Residue frames relative to the residue before (quaternion, step in Angstrom):
aa qw qx qy qz dx dy dz
M 1.0000 0.0000 0.0000 0.0000 0.00 0.00 0.00
A 0.2722 -0.7540 0.5771 0.1557 3.57 -0.77 1.02
I 0.2031 -0.7527 0.6177 0.1029 3.53 -1.01 0.92
V 0.1093 -0.8165 0.5666 0.0178 3.56 -0.61 1.11
A 0.1618 -0.7892 0.5880 0.0725 3.56 -0.92 0.94
T 0.2113 -0.7182 0.6457 0.1505 3.51 -1.17 0.67
V 0.0784 -0.8278 0.5552 -0.0161 3.55 -0.51 1.21
D 0.5652 -0.5858 0.4641 0.3494 3.54 -1.07 0.81
P 0.3810 -0.7653 0.4660 0.2282 3.65 -0.56 1.07
E 0.7550 0.3166 -0.2053 0.5364 3.60 1.19 -0.22
P 0.0996 -0.8220 0.5588 0.0472 3.60 0.22 1.24
R 0.2440 -0.7588 0.5897 0.1299 3.53 -1.17 0.64
R 0.6017 -0.5585 0.4274 0.3786 3.57 -1.13 0.67
G 0.8096 0.2366 -0.2026 0.4975 3.54 -0.89 0.98
A 0.6400 0.4920 -0.3294 0.4897 3.58 1.27 -0.07
A 0.5258 -0.6209 0.4714 0.3401 3.56 -1.07 0.64
V 0.4525 -0.6781 0.5075 0.2793 3.56 -0.94 0.87
L 0.7272 0.3997 -0.2331 0.5070 3.60 1.06 -0.68
S 0.1045 0.8317 -0.5359 0.1007 3.56 0.84 0.97
D 0.8594 0.1556 -0.1322 0.4688 3.52 -1.22 0.70
L 0.5436 0.5980 -0.4150 0.4180 3.60 1.10 0.60
D 0.3264 -0.7138 0.5823 0.2118 3.52 -1.17 0.60
L 0.3591 -0.7323 0.5351 0.2199 3.57 -0.98 0.81
E 0.1679 -0.7594 0.6227 0.0863 3.52 -1.13 0.76
S 0.1395 -0.7604 0.6201 0.1336 3.54 -1.22 0.37
G 0.7619 0.4182 -0.2783 0.4088 3.52 -1.28 0.37
E 0.5386 0.6030 -0.4408 0.3899 3.61 1.14 0.09
E 0.5267 -0.6184 0.4723 0.3423 3.56 -1.23 0.39
L 0.4984 -0.6438 0.4876 0.3152 3.55 -1.14 0.65
W 0.5027 -0.6115 0.5150 0.3288 3.55 -1.17 0.65
D 0.1341 -0.7777 0.6108 0.0644 3.56 -1.05 0.77
D 0.3744 -0.7140 0.5448 0.2307 3.56 -0.68 1.09
D 0.3712 -0.7482 0.5094 0.2070 3.59 -0.68 1.08
D 0.5432 0.6203 -0.3894 0.4105 3.56 1.27 -0.27
S 0.1613 -0.8171 0.5483 0.0754 3.59 -0.49 1.16
A 0.3170 0.7798 -0.4848 0.2374 3.58 1.26 0.34
D 0.4405 -0.6481 0.5527 0.2837 3.53 -1.22 0.62
H 0.1941 -0.8168 0.5373 0.0800 3.57 -0.55 1.17
S 0.2928 0.7601 -0.5296 0.2366 3.61 1.20 0.31
G 0.7842 0.2864 -0.2389 0.4959 3.55 -0.92 0.96
W 0.5245 0.5596 -0.4342 0.4725 3.59 1.26 -0.10
F 0.4591 -0.6940 0.4824 0.2736 3.61 -1.20 -0.02
C 0.0604 -0.7797 0.6231 0.0115 3.52 -1.17 0.73
V 0.4405 -0.6745 0.5250 0.2745 3.55 -1.31 0.18
R 0.2021 -0.7597 0.6106 0.0964 3.57 -0.53 1.22
T 0.0647 -0.8047 0.5902 0.0050 3.58 -0.98 0.86
D 0.6168 -0.4396 0.4455 0.4773 3.51 -1.31 -0.10
P 0.6513 -0.5261 0.3574 0.4140 3.63 -1.11 0.54
F 0.0242 -0.7938 0.6051 -0.0560 3.55 -0.97 1.00
P 0.3636 -0.7696 0.4784 0.2158 3.62 -0.56 1.10
C 0.5622 -0.5708 0.4805 0.3568 3.55 -1.22 0.61
P 0.4543 -0.7177 0.4564 0.2650 3.62 -0.93 0.83
A 0.5225 0.6479 -0.4227 0.3586 3.62 1.21 -0.23
P 0.5356 -0.6419 0.4393 0.3289 3.60 -0.90 0.89
G 0.8542 0.1483 -0.1328 0.4804 3.55 -0.88 1.00
C 0.5139 0.6378 -0.4311 0.3786 3.60 1.23 0.02
P 0.3252 -0.7851 0.4956 0.1794 3.61 -0.67 1.05
F 0.4561 0.7141 -0.4388 0.2991 3.62 1.25 -0.17
V 0.0465 -0.7602 0.6479 0.0087 3.54 -1.01 0.94
A 0.2677 -0.7915 0.5354 0.1234 3.56 -0.67 1.15
D 0.2059 -0.7418 0.6251 0.1285 3.53 -1.19 0.70
F 0.7070 0.3367 -0.2080 0.5861 3.55 1.40 0.13
M 0.5570 -0.5099 0.4817 0.4448 3.57 -1.26 0.12
T 0.0014 0.8199 -0.5691 0.0630 3.53 -0.66 1.15
A 0.1256 -0.7193 0.6710 0.1286 3.48 -1.41 0.17
A 0.8309 -0.0459 -0.0150 0.5544 3.57 -0.70 1.11
H 0.6708 -0.5391 0.2554 0.4407 3.57 1.06 0.94
L 0.5641 0.5477 -0.4082 0.4638 3.60 1.20 0.41
V 0.4522 -0.6656 0.5197 0.2870 3.58 -0.97 0.89
L 0.3275 -0.7391 0.5547 0.1969 3.58 -0.75 1.05
V 0.0671 -0.8134 0.5778 -0.0097 3.58 -0.87 1.02
W 0.1853 -0.7458 0.6336 0.0888 3.51 -1.28 0.65
E 0.5246 -0.6674 0.4360 0.2987 3.56 -1.04 0.78
E 0.7807 0.2650 -0.1294 0.5509 3.58 1.07 -0.73
R 0.5269 -0.6597 0.4460 0.2969 3.57 -0.98 0.91
D 0.7558 0.3579 -0.2045 0.5089 3.60 1.09 -0.64
D 0.2379 0.7727 -0.5459 0.2198 3.61 1.15 0.55
P 0.5123 -0.6769 0.4249 0.3144 3.63 -0.74 0.97
N 0.6580 0.4982 -0.3239 0.4625 3.62 1.00 -0.70
L 0.6044 0.5352 -0.3499 0.4753 3.60 1.07 -0.67
L 0.6854 0.4801 -0.2880 0.4656 3.57 0.84 -0.96
W 0.6351 0.5295 -0.3324 0.4537 3.60 1.01 -0.78
H 0.6896 0.4702 -0.2874 0.4698 3.61 0.90 -0.91
A 0.6156 0.5253 -0.3489 0.4727 3.60 1.06 -0.67
Q 0.6451 0.5079 -0.3188 0.4736 3.60 0.97 -0.81
R 0.6388 0.5298 -0.3182 0.4583 3.57 0.99 -0.86
A 0.6470 0.5038 -0.3116 0.4800 3.59 1.00 -0.82
K 0.6260 0.5330 -0.3330 0.4616 3.59 1.05 -0.72
E 0.6587 0.5369 -0.3019 0.4322 3.58 0.99 -0.86
V 0.7364 0.3349 -0.2189 0.5455 3.60 1.19 -0.43
S 0.5568 -0.6876 0.3404 0.3184 3.56 1.23 0.74
R 0.3808 0.7231 -0.4975 0.2908 3.59 0.92 0.87
N 0.3954 -0.7652 0.4440 0.2469 3.62 1.30 0.22
P 0.0852 0.8502 -0.5157 0.0635 3.64 0.70 1.02
R 0.0326 -0.7504 0.6599 0.0200 3.52 -1.26 0.69
I 0.3217 -0.7248 0.5741 0.2041 3.59 -0.85 0.94
V 0.0403 0.8045 -0.5847 0.0968 3.55 -0.68 1.18
P 0.5462 -0.5733 0.4688 0.3914 3.60 -1.19 0.40
Y 0.4505 -0.6906 0.5010 0.2630 3.58 -0.94 0.92
E 0.0809 -0.7574 0.6468 0.0377 3.56 -1.13 0.79
G 0.6155 -0.5919 0.3828 0.3526 3.58 -1.03 0.79
G 0.6228 0.5680 -0.3327 0.4229 3.59 1.12 -0.61
F 0.5418 0.6206 -0.4011 0.4006 3.60 1.25 -0.20
G 0.6092 -0.5165 0.3636 0.4794 3.58 1.22 -0.47
P 0.7232 -0.4218 0.2999 0.4573 3.58 -1.28 0.08
S 0.1791 -0.8049 0.5620 0.0652 3.54 -1.07 0.79
A 0.1178 -0.7516 0.6417 0.0968 3.52 -1.38 0.26
S 0.5081 -0.6106 0.5140 0.3238 3.52 -1.07 0.75
Y 0.5410 -0.6189 0.4606 0.3348 3.57 -0.94 0.87
Y 0.6988 0.4810 -0.2835 0.4472 3.58 0.91 -0.91
A 0.6050 0.5122 -0.3651 0.4881 3.64 1.11 -0.51
W 0.6334 0.5246 -0.3205 0.4700 3.59 1.04 -0.80
E 0.6554 0.5055 -0.3046 0.4712 3.56 0.95 -0.89
A 0.6660 0.5029 -0.3024 0.4605 3.61 0.94 -0.87
A 0.6587 0.4983 -0.2996 0.4776 3.61 1.18 -0.56
G 0.6174 -0.5743 0.3404 0.4160 3.60 1.25 0.06
R 0.4901 -0.7009 0.4008 0.3286 3.59 1.25 0.39
P 0.0937 0.8228 -0.5551 0.0778 3.63 0.76 0.95
V 0.0878 -0.7796 0.6199 0.0131 3.55 -1.07 0.87
H 0.4829 -0.6827 0.4693 0.2838 3.58 -0.84 0.95
G 0.8631 0.1747 -0.1241 0.4572 3.54 -0.95 0.91
V 0.7065 0.4114 -0.2664 0.5105 3.60 1.21 0.10
K 0.1117 -0.7630 0.6291 0.0981 3.55 -0.97 0.81
G 0.6263 -0.5823 0.3752 0.3577 3.55 -1.15 0.62
K 0.6913 -0.4536 0.3598 0.4323 3.53 -1.35 0.18
A 0.5062 -0.6369 0.4880 0.3161 3.54 -1.08 0.74
A 0.5411 -0.6085 0.4661 0.3459 3.55 -1.10 0.70
R 0.2904 -0.7736 0.5434 0.1483 3.58 -0.93 0.88
């Protein structure tokens, strides 16, 4: 089951990035079917940030989705730069670094986007 989150595109300092979202527990994590080696691609390292799922002990040191490090092929990819700026705006101290396999499992940002942007522990806004 894919869990899709809708996130406010303009986070503000001191505001929760996951505004207006309901947390879920017990769902399965999304798994990128892409088994490609992303070594040498780029990712956004951040200050430690806990998973939003209730009771989940995972703490990310990178921008992640469903506990996978999001990676981009080019250092100047507009989406990479946009997400790094967004992380800066919410005081996560982002740094763009080359991805290494030791960082943990990874997923291409574009594969994640094509899968509907699943996020662990978060379900989208309820229909109004």
